[in-house]
C-alpha positions in Angstrom: -7.8 2.5 6.2 -7.0 -0.3 4.2 -3.3 -2.0 4.9 -0.3 -1.4 3.2 -0.3 -3.0 -0.1 3.0 -1.1 -1.4 5.0 -3.4 0.9 3.2 -6.7 0.9 1.9 -7.1 -2.5 5.3 -7.2 -4.2 5.5 -11.0 -3.3 2.2 -11.6 -4.5 2.0 -10.6 -8.1 0.7 -14.0 -9.3 -2.3 -13.4 -7.1 -3.2 -10.0 -8.4 -6.4 -10.9 -9.9 -7.5 -13.3 -7.0 -10.9 -12.1 -6.4 -12.9 -13.3 -3.2 -15.9 -14.4 -5.5 -14.0 -17.2 -7.2 -13.3 -20.1 -4.6 -10.5 -22.8 -5.4 -11.2 -26.4 -6.6 -12.9 -28.3 -3.8 -11.5 -30.7 -1.4 -12.3 -34.3 -2.2 -15.8 -34.9 -1.3 -15.2 -36.6 1.9 -16.1 -34.4 4.7 -12.6 -34.3 6.6 -9.1 -34.2 5.8 -6.8 -35.2 8.6 -3.5 -33.4 8.9 -0.9 -35.0 10.8 2.2 -32.9 12.5 5.5 -33.1 10.7 7.7 -36.0 12.1 11.2 -34.8 12.8 13.1 -34.4 9.7 16.1 -32.7 8.4 14.3 -29.8 6.7 10.6 -29.4 6.1 10.1 -27.2 3.0 7.8 -24.2 3.5 4.9 -25.9 1.5 4.8 -29.2 -0.1 2.9 -29.8 -3.6 -0.4 -29.3 -3.3 -2.4 -32.7 -3.7 -4.4 -32.9 -6.6 -7.9 -31.9 -6.2 -10.8 -34.0 -7.0 -13.5 -32.2 -8.7 -16.9 -32.2 -6.7 -18.9 -35.4 -7.6 -22.3 -34.8 -9.4 -25.4 -35.1 -7.7 -26.1 -38.6 -8.9 -22.6 -40.0 -8.0 -22.5 -39.3 -4.5 -23.8 -42.8 -3.0 -20.3 -44.0 -2.2 -17.9 -41.2 -1.3 -14.0 -42.1 -1.4 -12.4 -42.9 1.8 -11.0 -40.1 4.0 -7.2 -39.4 3.1 -4.3 -38.7 5.2 -2.5 -35.7 3.8 0.9 -34.8 4.6 1.7 -31.7 6.5 1.2 -28.9 5.8 -1.9 -28.9 3.8 -1.3 -26.8 0.8 -4.6 -26.2 -1.2 -4.6 -26.3 -5.1 -4.1 -23.1 -7.1 -7.3 -21.2 -7.9 -9.2 -22.7 -10.6 -10.5 -21.2 -13.7 -13.1 -18.8 -13.0 -15.9 -20.1 -14.6 -18.8 -20.5 -12.5 -19.5 -23.6 -11.0 -23.1 -25.1 -11.1 -24.2 -27.2 -8.3 -27.8 -27.9 -8.9 -29.0 -29.6 -5.9 -32.8 -29.2 -5.9 -35.2 -29.9 -3.1 -35.5 -33.4 -3.9 -31.9 -33.9 -3.4 -32.0 -32.7 -0.2 -34.3 -35.5 1.1 -32.8 -38.1 -1.0 -30.5 -40.9 0.8 -28.7 -41.5 -2.4 -27.6 -38.1 -2.5 -26.8 -37.5 1.1 -23.0 -37.9 2.3 -22.8 -38.9 6.0 -21.5 -36.1 8.0 -18.6 -37.4 10.7 -20.3 -39.0 13.6 -21.4 -36.8 16.3 -19.3 -37.0 19.7 -20.5 -37.2 22.9 -22.9 -34.4 22.3 -26.9 -34.6 22.2 -28.0 -34.9 18.8 -31.0 -33.3 19.8 -33.2 -35.4 17.7 -31.7 -34.3 14.3 -31.3 -37.1 11.9 -29.5 -37.6 8.8 -32.0 -36.1 6.8 -31.3 -33.0 8.5 -27.5 -32.8 7.5 -26.1 -31.2 4.6 -23.9 -32.7 2.0 -20.5 -31.4 1.3 -21.6 -29.7 -1.8 -24.1 -27.8 0.0 -21.8 -27.3 3.0 -19.4 -25.7 0.5 -22.0 -23.4 -0.8 -23.1 -22.3 2.7 -19.1 -21.6 3.3 -18.9 -19.6 0.3 -21.9 -17.4 1.3 -20.6 -17.0 4.9 -17.2 -15.9 3.5 -18.8 -13.7 0.9 -22.3 -13.1 0.7 -25.5 -15.1 -0.5 -25.8 -13.1 -3.8 -22.2 -13.9 -4.6 -22.7 -17.7 -3.7 -26.0 -17.9 -5.8 -24.2 -16.3 -9.1 -21.5 -18.6 -8.6 -22.9 -21.9 -8.0 -26.3 -21.1 -9.7 -28.5 -21.6 -6.9 -31.4 -19.4 -5.5 -30.4 -17.2 -2.7 -33.5 -18.6 -0.9 -32.4 -22.0 -1.4 -28.8 -21.4 0.2 -30.4 -19.4 3.2 -32.8 -22.7 3.5 -29.6 -24.8 3.9 -28.2 -22.5 6.4 -31.0 -22.4 8.5 -31.0 -26.2 8.4 -27.6 -26.2 9.3 -27.9 -24.1 12.1 -30.9 -26.1 13.6 -28.5 -29.1 13.6 -25.4 -27.8 14.4 -25.4 -28.6 18.3 -24.0 -32.1 17.6 -20.4 -32.4 18.7 -17.9 -33.2 16.2 -16.0 -36.2 16.6 -12.4 -36.1 16.2 -9.6 -33.2 17.0 -10.3 -29.9 15.4 -8.6 -26.5 16.5 -8.9 -25.9 19.9 -10.9 -22.5 21.1 -7.8 -20.8 21.5 -6.7 -21.5 17.9 -10.1 -20.6 16.9 -9.9 -17.3 18.1 -6.5 -16.8 16.5 -8.1 -17.8 13.0 -11.0 -15.4 13.6 -8.8 -12.6 14.3 -7.1 -13.2 11.2 -10.6 -13.2 9.3 -11.2 -9.9 10.8 -8.2 -8.4 9.9 -8.2 -9.9 6.5 -11.5 -8.2 5.8 -10.4 -4.8 7.4 -7.7 -4.8 4.6 -10.0 -6.1 1.9 -8.0 -9.3 1.3 -9.7 -12.0 0.2 -11.5 -14.6 2.8 -12.6 -17.7 1.0 -12.2 -21.4 1.0 -8.6 -21.6 0.2 -7.4 -18.8 2.3 -9.3 -20.1 5.4 -8.0 -23.6 5.4 -4.6 -22.7 4.7 -4.5 -20.4 7.5 -6.2 -23.0 9.6 -3.5 -25.4 8.7 -0.8 -23.0 9.8 -2.5 -22.4 12.9 -3.1 -26.3 14.0 0.7 -27.6 12.6 1.6 -27.3 16.6 -1.2 -29.6 17.7 0.0 -33.0 18.9 -1.9 -36.0 17.1 -3.0 -34.0 14.0 -6.3 -32.1 13.4 -8.9 -32.2 10.9 -10.4 -29.8 8.6 -13.8 -30.2 7.1 -16.2 -27.9 5.6 -18.7 -28.6 8.3 -15.8 -27.3 10.7 -15.5 -24.6 8.7 -19.4 -23.4 8.6 -19.5 -23.9 12.6 -16.4 -22.0 12.9 -17.6 -19.0 10.6 -21.2 -19.1 12.5 -19.5 -19.8 16.0 -17.3 -16.7 15.8 -19.9 -14.2 14.1 -17.9 -13.6 10.7 -20.6 -13.4 8.7 -19.3 -10.6 6.3 -22.5 -8.1 6.3 -24.0 -8.4 9.8 -26.3 -5.7 10.3 -25.6 -6.0 14.3 -21.8 -6.2 14.4 -21.2 -3.9 17.2 -23.0 -6.8 19.6 -21.0 -9.7 18.4 -18.4 -11.0 20.7 -14.7 -10.6 19.5 -12.2 -12.7 20.3 -10.8 -12.3 23.8 -7.4 -10.5 23.0 -9.1 -8.4 20.2 -12.0 -7.4 22.5 -9.5 -6.2 25.3 -7.9 -3.8 22.8 -11.0 -2.4 21.8 -12.0 -1.7 25.5 -8.7 -0.3 25.9 -9.2 1.9 22.8 -12.9 3.1 23.8 -11.3 3.9 27.3 -8.6 6.0 25.8 -10.8 8.2 23.2 -13.4 8.6 25.5 -11.2 9.9 28.5 -9.4 12.5 25.8 -12.6 13.9 24.5 -13.7 14.4 28.0 -10.4 15.5 29.4 -9.6 17.8 26.5 -13.1 19.1 26.2 -12.9 18.2 22.3 -15.5 20.0 20.1 -17.7 17.3 18.0 -16.5 19.4 14.9 -12.7 18.4 15.7 -13.4 14.6 16.3 -12.8 12.7 12.6 -13.0 9.3 11.7 -11.0 8.5 8.5 -11.1 5.2 6.5 -10.5 4.1 3.0 -12.2 1.8 0.3 -9.8 0.3 -2.2 -11.0 -0.5 -5.8 -9.5 -3.4 -7.8 -10.1 -3.3 -11.3 -9.6 -6.6 -13.7 -8.9 -4.8 -17.2 -9.2 -7.9 -19.2 -12.6 -8.6 -17.5 -13.3 -5.0 -18.5 -12.7 -5.5 -22.0 -14.6 -8.6 -22.1 -18.2 -8.8 -23.5 -19.9 -11.1 -21.1 -18.4 -10.6 -17.8 -18.0 -7.1 -17.1 -19.9 -6.9 -13.8 -17.2 -8.7 -12.3 -14.3 -6.4 -13.4 -14.9 -4.0 -10.5 -14.2 -5.3 -7.1 -13.5 -4.3 -3.4 -11.5 -7.2 -2.4 -7.8 -7.9 -3.9 -4.3 -8.5 -3.4 -2.8 -6.7 -6.1 -2.2 -3.0 -6.1 -5.7 -0.8 -6.0 -7.0 0.8 -9.0 -8.0 3.7 -6.9 -8.4 4.8 -3.2 -11.4 6.5 -1.7 -10.3 8.0 1.4 -13.7 9.1 3.4 -14.1 11.5 6.4 -17.0 12.4 8.7 -17.0 14.5 11.7 -19.0 13.7 15.1 -20.8 16.5 14.4 -22.4 15.0 11.7 -20.4 16.4 8.8 -19.1 14.9 5.8 -15.5 16.2 4.8 -14.7 16.1 1.1 -13.7 12.7 0.0 -10.2 12.5 -1.7 -9.9 9.7 -4.6 -6.2 8.7 -5.6 -6.5 7.2 -9.1 -3.4 5.1 -10.5 -2.9 6.7 -13.9 -2.7 9.7 -15.8 -6.0 11.6 -16.3 -6.9 15.1 -17.5 -8.5 17.0 -14.4 -12.5 16.8 -15.3 -14.1 20.1 -15.3 -17.2 18.6 -13.6 -15.8 17.1 -10.6 -18.6 18.0 -7.5 -17.1 20.0 -4.6 -17.5 16.8 -2.3 -14.9 15.0 -4.0 -11.1 15.9 -4.8 -9.6 13.9 -7.4 -5.7 12.9 -7.4 -4.2 10.9 -10.2 -0.4 10.0 -10.9 1.1 7.5 -13.0 2.2 4.5 -10.5 -0.1 5.6 -7.9 0.8 6.7 -4.5 2.5 5.4 -1.7 0.4 5.2 2.0 2.6 8.0 3.3 1.7 10.3 0.1 -2.1 9.5 0.5 -2.2 10.5 4.2 -0.1 13.8 3.7 -2.1 14.6 0.9 -5.5 14.3 3.0 -4.0 16.1 5.9 -2.8 18.8 3.8 -5.9 19.2 1.3 -8.7 18.2 3.6 -7.9 18.2 7.3 -5.8 21.2 7.7 -8.3 23.5 5.8 -11.0 22.3 7.9 -8.9 22.7 11.0 -8.0 26.3 10.5 -11.5 27.2 10.5 -11.9 25.6 13.8 -10.8 26.1 17.5 -9.3 23.6 19.6 -7.4 20.4 19.8 -9.0 17.3 17.8 -8.6 13.9 17.2 -8.2 11.6 14.3 -9.8 8.0 14.6 -8.0 5.8 11.8 -7.1 2.2 11.5 -3.5 0.4 12.0 -3.3 -1.3 8.8 -1.2 1.5 6.8 2.4 2.7 7.5 0.6 6.0 7.5 2.1 7.8 10.3 5.3 9.2 8.7 7.4 12.1 10.4 5.3 14.4 8.0 1.9 13.2 8.7 2.6 13.2 12.5 4.2 16.9 12.0 1.0 17.8 10.0 -1.7 16.4 12.7 0.5 17.9 15.5 0.6 21.5 13.7 -3.2 21.1 13.9 -3.4 19.9 17.3 -4.5 16.8 16.5 -4.2 13.4 18.1 -4.0 10.0 16.4 -6.6 7.6 17.9 -5.4 4.2 16.1 -8.2 1.3 16.0 -6.6 -1.8 17.1 -6.6 -4.8 14.6 -9.5 -6.7 14.2 -12.2 -4.4 15.9 -13.2 -2.0 13.2 -16.3 -3.7 12.7 -17.1 -2.5 16.2 -15.3 0.8 16.9 -14.7 2.4 13.7 -17.7 5.1 13.0 -17.3 4.4 9.1 -17.4 0.9 9.4 -20.8 0.8 11.2 -22.8 1.8 8.6 -21.5 4.3 6.1 -18.4 2.2 4.3 -20.5 -0.8 3.9 -23.2 0.9 2.1 -21.0 2.8 -0.1 -19.1 -0.2 -1.5 -22.8 -1.8 -1.9 -23.9 1.2 -4.0 -20.8 1.1 -6.1 -21.3 -2.5 -6.6 -25.1 -2.1 -7.4 -24.2 1.1 -9.9 -21.8 -1.1 -11.6 -23.7 -4.0 -12.3 -26.6 -2.0 -13.6 -24.1 0.0 -15.9 -22.0 -3.2 -16.7 -25.6 -4.8 -18.1 -26.3 -1.6 -20.2 -23.1 -1.7 -22.1 -22.2 -5.2 -22.2 -21.3 -5.0 -25.8 -19.8 -1.5 -25.9 -16.3 -0.5 -25.0 -15.2 0.8 -21.4 -12.0 1.8 -20.5 -10.2 2.6 -17.0 -11.0 6.5 -17.6 -14.6 6.2 -18.4 -15.0 4.1 -15.5 -13.2 6.7 -13.4 -15.7 9.3 -14.5 -18.6 6.8 -13.6 -17.2 6.2 -10.1 -16.9 9.8 -9.2 -20.3 10.5 -10.6 -21.6 7.6 -8.1 -19.5 8.7 -5.2 -21.0 12.4 -5.4 -24.5 10.7 -5.4 -24.1 8.6 -2.3 -22.2 11.5 -0.7 -25.0 13.7 -1.1 -27.2 11.4 0.4 -25.0 10.9 3.6 -24.6 14.6 3.8 -28.1 15.3 4.3 -28.4 12.8 7.1 -26.1 14.5 9.6 -27.8 12.6 12.2 -27.2 9.4 10.8 -23.3 10.4 10.6 -23.3 11.6 14.3 -25.1 8.2 15.7 -22.2 6.3 14.0 -19.9 7.5 16.3 -22.4 6.8 19.1 -22.9 3.1 18.0 -19.0 2.6 17.6 -18.7 4.0 21.4 -16.6 6.6 20.3 -18.6 9.3 21.7 -20.7 8.4 25.1 -24.4 8.1 25.2 -26.8 11.0 26.0 -26.3 10.1 29.9 -22.6 10.1 29.6 -22.3 6.2 29.6 -21.5 4.0 27.0 -24.9 2.1 25.4 -25.3 -1.4 25.9 -24.3 -3.7 23.0 -28.1 -4.6 22.7 -28.8 -0.8 22.2 -26.0 -0.1 19.8 -26.9 -3.2 17.6 -30.6 -1.9 17.3 -29.2 1.6 16.2 -26.8 0.0 13.9 -29.5 -1.8 12.0 -31.7 1.2 12.2 -28.9 3.3 10.5 -28.3 0.6 7.9 -31.8 0.2 7.3 -32.3 4.1 6.7 -29.4 4.7 4.4 -30.2 1.5 2.3 -33.7 2.6 1.7 -32.5 6.0 0.3 -30.1 4.7 -1.7 -32.6 2.1 -3.3 -30.5 -0.8 -1.9 -32.2 -4.3 -1.7 -30.5 -5.3 1.7 -30.1 -8.6 0.1 -26.3 -8.6 0.4 -26.7 -7.1 3.9 -28.8 -10.4 5.6 -27.4 -11.2 9.0 -27.6 -15.2 9.9 -28.7 -15.8 13.4 -26.2 -16.4 15.8 -25.3 -20.1 16.6 -23.6 -21.8 19.4 -22.6 -19.4 22.2 -19.0 -19.1 22.5 -17.1 -19.8 26.1 -14.6 -17.7 27.6 -11.2 -18.9 27.8 -9.0 -18.0 30.5 -6.7 -15.2 30.2 -3.3 -16.3 28.9 -1.6 -12.7 28.1 -2.4 -9.4 29.6 -3.2 -6.6 26.9 -0.4 -4.6 25.9 -1.3 -1.2 27.1 1.3 0.6 24.8 -0.2 -0.4 21.6 -1.5 3.1 20.9 1.3 4.9 23.0 3.8 3.5 20.5 2.8 6.0 17.9 4.6 8.5 20.1 7.5 6.6 20.9 10.8 5.1 19.5 12.2 6.8 16.0 9.5 9.6 15.9 11.0 13.1 16.3 7.5 14.5 16.9 7.7 13.3 20.5 4.5 15.1 21.7 1.6 17.0 20.4 1.2 20.5 20.7 -1.5 20.9 23.6 -1.6 17.5 25.0 0.5 16.2 28.2 2.4 13.4 27.9 0.1 11.8 30.5 -2.5 12.1 28.1 -1.2 9.7 25.4 -1.0 6.7 28.1 -4.3 4.2 27.6 -4.1 3.5 31.1 -2.3 3.4 34.2 -1.2 -0.2 35.5 
C-alpha cells in the first residue's frame, strides 16, 4: 500500500501540487556541479539559500558554455518553476553539429571504445533523457515537445557510449545503492522522483564524502540505467536490487513460502492487497486547456481518493474499495465489484485498513476454511490493534513486503497495478479532450473513475490465470515443481502478462517501454547482516495481539540464525 501521507505531509503543504511531470529549472548549462563538504563551522543551516538557476541556453547559444561553478554545501535546488511546458526543439541536425554540442567531462582511465564526441549528448538532451527515465518517454515528449522516437534515439546513443569512465569523484557504489533504494521506496509510495528530488537526495547522501563530489546530468542518467530504475520496466522481476534490499526480499520469499507449505494455506486464503492513490488538482480541473493534467498518480499532498485492490492466489479478484475525500450521495449504479466509502476530511490509514478488513476480507474468510495470509507493503501504519485483531480473528497472518522490494515480490505490482494506473490515465486523457470547454467537478470525476475501474476490473476478473500467475512471478508461490522459477523465467512471464492485459485493455504500451540494461553492477562486500526481525517486529513490542490464532510462535520467525 501507499505510504502514510497523513503523518508525513503536514510539513509539505506548500508541495501539495507537486507533480512528477513538471521538473525544476535546470542546472546551469555546464555538465557537472562540484559540491564540497562543509568546513567546520559554528552552525550549519539545514539548507542554504538556493543558487540562482540559469535557464537552459537555446540550441544556437551553446558554443561556449560557462565555466563550472563551485557551489556551497549542501546543494539546494531552486523551487519548482512555472508549470508551462519547456520546448527544447533539438532536431537531428543539431545532434551532429559541433556548435550545438557541449563537451562531456573528460573520460577517465576507461576505454573510450572508439566513441567520439559526436556520439555524446548535450546537456539539454541529457536532461530530457533523465526526465524520461524518472517518469516516462510520453511525459518527457509532452513536456519538452520532442517526439518520443527522438528521445528513445538519444537514450540508445547514450547507452552505446556510456562505457567511458567519468572523471572526478562521484558517489561511491555503496552510496549509489542507498540512492537507488530511495528511488524504489519513493515510487512505492507514489512520491515524485524527478530532477529536483534526485539531485537533492544525492547531495544529502554525498555530504560525508571527503574532498567533495560531483553531480551532473550524465552521471544521473548513468545512475538510473545502472540500477535499472526505469519506471515502467516490463521485466522488473529480473532486475538486481540494491544489496540490502535484495537480502530482505530473499528473507521475505523464504518466509511466505515456508508458511504456505507448513500451514498448508489454500490458494483462496492467500491475498495480496495494495493501493493506488489518486491526486486531483482542482485548479487544473477547472481550466480550459490542461484538464488532462488534473488527475495524477504521483503527488505529495493528501490523495483525492484511494483505490484498494485485492487479489487471491487462486485467481479471484476481490471487491475493490474506493475511499473518497469528500461528501457524495451513494450512487445507485455502483457495480458489485466496487465498494465506495466517502467522508469529508478523508480516512486515516488505520480506518482504511479496518474498513477493508471488515467489509472485504472478513466476509470472504467467513466462507472459507483454514488459515490465511495477507501480503501487503510496509509503508502504512496500518497494523493497528484493531486491524491485527481483525486479521487474527480470521486466522490471517500479515506478510509485510520490505521497503524497496515491491517491484519484484508484490503480486499486484508485477502487472495489475501498473496497468490499472495506465488505463485510468488513458481514459481520463480521452475524456479531458472531449470536455475541454465543459465544466467538470470532483463528483463528476469520481463517477467516471468508478465506471473506469469497473471496466478494468471486469477484464482482470475474466483472466484468473493472469491473476494467479502474478503470484508465481512475484515468487510468493513456488513454481509447479515446488522450486522458485529463475529470474529470467519470471521476467518472461511478467512480460507476457503485461502484454496480454494491455492488449485486452487496448493500451498502446508506449508508456511501458523498457530500455536495455546498461553497465553490469558489481557486488559490494556485505557490511551489514540483514535484520531477520524486520517482519517479526509486527508481533512484538506494544501489540497486545502477541500471537495469531492457529500459528505457533516459531512460525513467525523469518529464519533461524
